[in-house]
BATORMI-262525 format. One record per residue (C-alpha): x, y, z. Coordinates in steps of 0.001 Angstrom, whole numbers, plus 500000, padded with zeros to 6 digits. Example, Ala and Ser with C-alpha at 12.3 -4.5 7.8 and 13.67 -1.06 7.14 Angstrom:
+--------+--------+--------+
!     c1 !     c2 !     c3 !
+--------+--------+--------+
! 512300 ! 495500 ! 507800 !
! 513670 ! 498940 ! 507140 !
+--------+--------+--------+
This chain:
+--------+--------+--------+
!     c1 !     c2 !     c3 !
+--------+--------+--------+
! 499850 ! 500104 ! 499993 !
! 501298 ! 503435 ! 499043 !
! 501299 ! 506103 ! 501826 !
! 499815 ! 509463 ! 500016 !
! 500195 ! 512488 ! 502362 !
! 499528 ! 516058 ! 501342 !
! 501109 ! 519384 ! 501863 !
! 500377 ! 523112 ! 501214 !
! 503914 ! 524673 ! 500204 !
! 502652 ! 527470 ! 498630 !
! 499300 ! 529737 ! 498197 !
! 500134 ! 529678 ! 494554 !
! 502607 ! 527351 ! 492010 !
! 503508 ! 528446 ! 488642 !
! 502132 ! 525539 ! 486839 !
! 503510 ! 526421 ! 483435 !
! 506970 ! 527529 ! 484841 !
! 507573 ! 523725 ! 487359 !
! 506303 ! 522003 ! 484107 !
! 509599 ! 523698 ! 482007 !
! 512188 ! 523654 ! 485122 !
! 511025 ! 519737 ! 486607 !
! 513369 ! 516897 ! 484366 !
! 509978 ! 514068 ! 483826 !
! 507055 ! 513768 ! 481964 !
! 503733 ! 514569 ! 483430 !
! 501854 ! 511563 ! 483090 !
! 498736 ! 514433 ! 482959 !
! 498893 ! 518166 ! 482805 !
! 496657 ! 521294 ! 482436 !
! 496927 ! 525000 ! 483177 !
! 496370 ! 523837 ! 486624 !
! 497561 ! 520793 ! 487634 !
! 500228 ! 518190 ! 487078 !
! 500402 ! 514245 ! 487891 !
! 503574 ! 512736 ! 487381 !
! 504110 ! 508923 ! 487605 !
! 507639 ! 507745 ! 488242 !
! 508912 ! 504039 ! 487231 !
! 509325 ! 502898 ! 490844 !
! 505554 ! 503474 ! 492566 !
! 506162 ! 506797 ! 493196 !
! 503552 ! 509660 ! 491793 !
! 503264 ! 513294 ! 492366 !
! 500832 ! 515495 ! 491683 !
! 501271 ! 519290 ! 492164 !
! 497992 ! 521756 ! 491626 !
! 498400 ! 525211 ! 490930 !
! 496828 ! 526606 ! 494322 !
! 500344 ! 525641 ! 495923 !
! 499219 ! 521847 ! 497001 !
! 501831 ! 519202 ! 496398 !
! 500746 ! 515639 ! 497194 !
! 503180 ! 512453 ! 497088 !
! 502533 ! 508688 ! 497304 !
! 505276 ! 506183 ! 497394 !
! 507090 ! 509021 ! 498863 !
! 510317 ! 508828 ! 501551 !
! 510431 ! 511391 ! 504141 !
! 514173 ! 512420 ! 502760 !
! 512892 ! 512835 ! 498775 !
! 509490 ! 515038 ! 500615 !
! 511528 ! 516918 ! 502012 !
! 514513 ! 517076 ! 499177 !
! 511692 ! 517792 ! 496703 !
! 509606 ! 520882 ! 498994 !
! 513214 ! 523135 ! 499459 !
+--------+--------+--------+
């Protein structure tokens, strides 16, 4: 079973900028959200209202990503 956690990391996330700077290609994307499915059963969902959802990520990986 995957552990899923959501964090409010900002009031807003520039989804277009994030998409251009993040190295992986999104599984799904729009002007409001991005969803990434990684090969190692890790999933990342970014919302333009500042929420990031992690599934299958360890604490160290989440902390590194949020910084």
